[in-house]
Structures are given as structure tokens and as C-alpha cells.
N, C-alpha and C positions, 0 to 999 in steps of 0.2 A: 479567587483569579484562579483561571483555568489557568491546567497546565501549558498550554497552546500559549499564554499570555505571556507567564511567565518566563520560559527559555525565551522567546521575540524581545522581549524586555532587559535579559539578562544576556543577549549577546550583542542590541543594540547597543546598551551599555556602555557594554564591552568596546563593543566598536566606538563609539564616542570618545568617549578615556583615552583609545587608541587618537584619534585624532586629535583630541585637543591636545595630548602630548607630542604628535607630532608639531602643531602648531608652536607652541609653548620650546619645544628646540631647533623648528626652522627660524619663526618670527625673534624669538626672544634671544635666543643664547647664538644665530648666528646673523640671519639676516638685519637684526636694529642693530647689533655693535659693528658692522661692515655700513652700512645705512650713515650713524655719525660718526665714522671714519669718512668715508667719502666728502659728506657734511664739510669737516673740519676739512678738506682739504678748497674743496667749491671758496669758504670763506677764506683761506692765505688768498686761492686764484684770486677772490674778488680784492682783497689788501693790495696785491701787489697790483693788481691795474687801476687802482686806485691813486697811488704813491706813484703811480709814471704818469697818469692824467694831471695828476697836482704840479707836476716839477714841469710839465712841458708848456711850452709856451703855447698852440695851438689844441689845447685839449681833446676837442674833437677831433682832430684829422688823424691826434694820436689814440682814441679812442676806437675809432675807425681800422687804426694800422693794431692795434694788441688784439682785437676779435679778427681781425682775419689770422692773426698769429698762432693766437691760441682757440682759435674754431668754437667761439663762442659768440653770443648779441651780445652789446653793452648799447645803453642810453643815460645819457644828462638831461634830469630837471631840475627844474625851479623850486621845482614843493614837491614834499611828500606825496607821496599816491597816498589814495583814500582808501586805498585796499591795506595799506599797514598800518591806517591807522586808526582802523576796523580793527584790525588781526593780531597789530603791536609784533609778531610773533616771534622769535629766541632775539633777543638781542645783547650784542655783546662786543668787548672792547679787545682791539686785538693791533698795537703796534699804534695805538695815539689814535685809531679811527674806529667811530662805533658802527658794530656791521648787523644789521637788522636778518636774518634770515627765513624767509613768511613761508608759512605753509602752502599746501597745492600744490598739482600737476608742475603747472610750468608757470610758479610763480620765483621771482627773481631771489638775488641776493643783495638788496637794500645798501648800498656804503656810502656814510656821508659827509663828503670832502669840505665842507667848511667850518669853520672854528666850533667849539664847545656844541658838537653833531647838528649842527645847522647846516642847513644849500650850501649849492645846488649840491644833486646828491645821483651816483652811479649808479646802474642797473643791470644789472650785470644776469645772463638770459644763459640756462645753460642748455643744450641740445636735451640731455639724456634724463628722465624719468626716476628719480634713487625710489618711490614709491611704488612702481609697476612692478618690480617682483614681491615684493608681500604683497599687494592686492591678489597677482597672479597666484601665489605661494594659496594664499586664502582661499582663494576662489575654488583652485583646485583640491581643495582638504576639504569644500566646502563639497562638492561635487563627489567626491572619496565618501560622505558621506550617506550624502544619498543613495551612493549604489549599494553600499554595504545594510544600509538601513532593509535596503528591496532584495539583498543577499539575503540578508537576517533573516526576511520572511520564509521566503522558502526554503532556507533552512530547516529554521525551524518548523513547516511543514514537512519537513520532510524528512526531518529525524526522530519527529511525533508518529510519524501514521502508522510504523505498527504498532504503536502504544493504543493512536485513537481503534484501528479494526478491532486491535484483540479486546480493548474495552465496549466496541458496539457488538463485538460475538460477546462477550458477554451478555449483554444487557437483553441478546434474542433470545440465549441461553436460559437465563433468567425468568423472562415470560415466555417461556415453554416451549421456545424451534431447540427441543435435544439434540437435531439431525445439522443444526449448524456447525458449518466450519470455514476454519479462518486456513489461507494460502501460508504451508508452510515449508517454503524451499528456501535452500542456501545454507550454508551453515555458518553465521552470521549470528551477532544474539538474538533479532529480532526472529532471525529462523526457528531458532531452540526455544525461543517463546511462543512462537506456535506450534511448535511439536510437543511440546509443552501444554499448552492449552486444549491441544487434539485429543494429547491424551486423556487430560481429566475429565473432557467432553465424551468421551467415550465408557469411559466407566463410570460417569452422571448417566446415559441414556443406558445402562446398561441395567446398571440399578434400580434407575427409574420404570423402566418397561418391564426387568421383570417382575418386580413388587406389582405393577397392572395386571399382567399376566395370571401371577396370581391370585391375586384378590377375583381377577377376572373366574378364574377356574374355580376356587373353592365357593367365589357366591353362585355359580351353576354346577356345583357338586352336591350344595345344600339341598335345593330345592326339594330331592329323589327324595333325603330321609325327611325333610319338612311333610310330603304330600303324605308320606308313608304316617308321618304319627297324625298328622289329621284322620283318616283313616281309622288307623285305632281309636279316637277319641270318640269318632262317629260308634266303632263295634260298642263304646265304655257302655255310653249312653243308652245303646239300645237295650243291654243289658243291666241295666241298672246303676251302674255306676253311679256313686254323689255329686248330686248338684254342683255342689261349693267345689271339688275338686278338678270336675271338669271345667270348668267358669277359669279358672287358674290357670287347666292346661290347658286353653282354649287363648288364655290374653298371652299364655309366653311364647305360643305358636305364631299367634301374631306381632307379638315385638318381634321376634326371631327372624319373619318371612320379611317384614316390613324395614328391619335391616339387611338381609338378602337382596330383594327386592333392591336398593337403595346403594348396596356395593354393588351391586351388579349396573345397575343405569349408571352409575360414577365410571366402571372399569369399561363398560360401551364407549362414555362422554370421552374420556380419553384416548382412546384406542381407534378416536374416528370410526368406528361401528355402528354408529346408531346416526343416522343422517339426519337432519332437522328437515317438518314437512314445509315448506315457506310456505306462507297465503294470506291474500290482504285480510285481516283482519280488524273491525270497529273493536278497538280497547274498551273502550264507558261496556257494552256486554261482558269481554272477557271479564273483567272486573263486579260486574255487578252478578255474573255468576258464580266464581268465588269467593264472594263475600253471602253470597246468601248461603256456598254450601257448606261455608267455615261453622266452626261450633267456640262462637265468640258470646255467646253465651245475655244477658243483662250488659254488658258493655253498648254503649253510645258507638257509632259510627257514621262515618261521614265520608260522607264519595266523592268526587271533585273531579271528573273525568271530562273535558268536551265531548258532545256528540260523534263528533264529525271527524274525532282525531283517528289514522287509518295507522297502521303496523303491517308492515311485512314480516310475518315470523311464523313459528310452529305453536298453534294455538295451544295443541298439549302440553307441550313442554311448557310453555310461560304460561300456562294454567299450573302447572306444578310449582313454579317455583310463588304462585299467590298464593296457592294453599300451604305452601310451606312455613312462609312468611306468616299468615294470619293463624295458621297453625301456631309459631311460635307464641303470639301474640296471646292466645288463649289460652296457653301454657304457664304463661310466665310473667302475668299481669293483674292486678286486682278486679274484680271482677265490675267496679267501677269507674278504671281506667278506658280514658276516649280514645279511640281510634281513627283512623285519618289515613285513606286510599288517596292519593289525585296523581296525576298527570300532566305535565306540564312538557309542550314543544319549544327545545331552545337548538336553533340553528336546524342540522341534519343529524339530529337525537331528539330524545324523547323520556324526559327524566321520571321512572316508574317509582310511588316513592311512596311504601305503610310503613306508619307513624304511630307511637301509641304513646299515652301517659304516665308509666309504668316506673318501676325505681329504675331505669336505665342498668348501663356497666359501666365498672371500672374504665379507666382513661385507658391505661397497660391492655384491656382485654378486649379492647375493638378493635386491632389490627389483629387480634387469634380469631375472630369468632365465624369465621368461616375456614377453620383449620376443622379435619374429622374428627370429628372422635371430643374436639375441645369445649367446655361447659365454661361461661363463665361466673359462675359461682356455687357456692356449694348446693341452693336450692335447684339449680337446675340439674336435678338426678334423676336418674331411673325411675324414680318414683314420679315424677310431671310426666313419663309417657316418650321422655327426648330423649334418641340417640345420639346427637351430633353432630349427623348426618346433613339435616335437615336447612344449614345454609351452606355447605359446603357443594350442594351437587344447586342449590340459587346463583351461585359466581361460576361454576361451573356450565349450566343452561345461558346461564348471561353472556359469558362469554366466546358459547358456541356459537352465539348471534352475531359476536362482533361486537357486543360491551364490555360496561363497565363497573362492578358493583360496590358501593361503599356505605358502613357505617358510622353514625356520629350518635351524640348523647344531644337528646335536643334543648336548648335553651327552657327553664322553669322544669324540668324532668321529662324523661320517656327516653327513648328508640327510637331512631329512625335510618332504615335502607333507602339507598334509594339506588335504585338500579336502572342504566344510562343506555339505553338499547335507541340503535341510529333506527334510523324512522322511514 
């Protein structure tokens, strides 16, 4: 349950409990005893009128006189009313007379004038409805409850607005928007919370930007000594140095050069210095070229990409994504492991998937595969040629295109990397 619903339900339940308590006090402790006392007074009045009418020579004339004197209506009935027979009401004995107090807004007090509770009957009607105050109080409390619920909704939104803004800001910063800040005006708790968040975001942004700038600067500066190392290697080769040593030196230089290139590419993508050159491209042609250029050995390869599937993307960077994914397959899967490359339109996106039937990775490692320099298993070491940056660049390029990437193990074994790109 969300925090907003918790606050709303808490306020609503508190209001409901308050209204219920008010009804118990007003209706049960005040109005109900008062109505009971007034009802007994009506019974006494009806009994008094019944005795006067029984003793009178002309009962009907005496009934009219008493009605005018007491401000009530009275009727003499030969038979018990059907309503009284159906509802019965509350029957009591008062001064030798059987009195029935029937329920209802305008129900009369019925008094038996005959012997043994028989007819004729006197029906006494009173002008004031004793149940009306209870109904009005109950109706008012119901309206109060409805209004309180509406106020509770507004109050919960108002109280949680600072938390929602801060939560949204945290999500945006966590998603990479390090420049996002919240309104930190005011000296209340919300303002202080916003100020604290902004200071935290400033420090995080400074740290991340500093690391990126340092990585970009180091990557750029390493290019010059690498060039000199290559020149010296050529000079040693011309001077007849041993081929084995030169090959080892070339391999080390190539590895460091690849590391520097990937670090520099990553830094440029982070800093937004490397603009994407978007153009319409046929995805099938790009995939066929990447598969042909990849060193997959004897592994069986299946390509399922519609010929008419067109994307608007940077062909060079998207080709780099495919090259890195296929390179990982060539490094970390057995030579007989099947490889699949497929693309499927899904709404306004395209799912580009590179899958294999290799050993896969542990569930704990799936979420960390796209971290820099992370290797899922001990077998994935420098001896295989991996630098731990390929999948990081895959994620960065896909996100630069406005997409997402996810890794998951396949049923039956193997790893699957799905890049969801806007079509």
C-alpha cells in the first residue's frame, strides 16, 4: 500500500471514529433518553385523555374539547387499526389501561377504552415528530463524514506533496538526471528536506562529473604514450628484435589501446560530447554485417530480423553494440553453443536480442553485468581478452538512443541480452 493511501485511510478512519463517537454521544446518550422521556409524557397525556373520555357522558364531544385544550388530535375507533396490528409497537399498562406506542413519524398513541384491552380505542396524534431530531443529527453527521473524507483526500495530498516531489527528484537523479533539484523555499520541515536533498545532489553531481572528467582526461592523455609505444615497437621490429617479444608487446599495446578507446567513448557519452548521427537504416543489413565481422568460430548462428524493419539510429554506435555483444558470445561460450540474433517490433519500440546457449551467469550477477570492469565469473578474465567494459558501452549507447537494455538467463541454459530501442 502506498504512503498516500496509508495517510488517507488513517485520516479517514480517524474522522469516521470521531463521527461515530459523536453519534453515540448525541444519539445514544442525549437524544435517546430525551425521546424516551417525551414518549412517556405522551403516554401519560393519552391516558389522561382516555380516562376523561371514558367518564364523559358524550365521549366524542369530550374528545373534541380535550383536543383543543391540549393541542393534539384524537380519534375514537371501534376497531384496532391494521397498522397497530401489523407493527404492534410498544404496549404498556398504565393506570389500568392498555397503551400501545406505535413506531413511525406520525404514528398515534393507541389507548384501549374497553375492558381487557378491547375496543373501542382512542388514537391520540401529537404534532411534533420525536424522531426528527435523531434523523437530522444522523444526516448531519453523515454529511460531515462525507465532507471530512473529501478534506482528508485534500489534506493527505497536501501533506505528502513535499515527499512526492522529493521522491520524484530522487528517481530522476537515480535515472541519471544529476542536474535536477527541488524547490527548497521555506523554513518548515519540507523546505529543510528539500535543502538537504539539493546539497546531497550537488555533492553527488560534483563527484560523478569529476570522475567522468578525470576518466576522459586520463584516456586522452594515454593516447600519446601509446602512440610512442607503437612507434618503438616498429623500430624494434626493424632492428631484428625477437618476434615472440614483439608479439607480446603488440598484444599488450592493443589491449591498453582498446581499454583507452572504450573509456574515452564512455566518457564522451556521459558528458554528451559525442552526438549521435541518426539516420534511417535497415536493421537486417546492420545485423548481417555485424554477424559476418564477428569471430564466432564454428558456432551455429540464427538470424531472425524482418527485411522491412527500419530504425532511426546511429549505425556506427548500434553496430558497436552488436559487435560487443557478439564478441562476448565468442569469448565466453563453448564453440558448439548456438547463437541467435533476432529483432521484433513491439509497439513503438524494437526488441533487438542477442542470445546464446552457453553457461549463462548466476542470478546475482545479472544486475551487475553492465557495470564497468565487472566480470560475472572467474573464467571471464583478461586471459579471454575481456576488459569488463563492453556491456557498459552497450548500455550507454542504448540509453543514448532513448532505449533500455536487460540481461536474463534463458530457459534450458544460456544468456540473453535484450536491447529495446525506439523505432
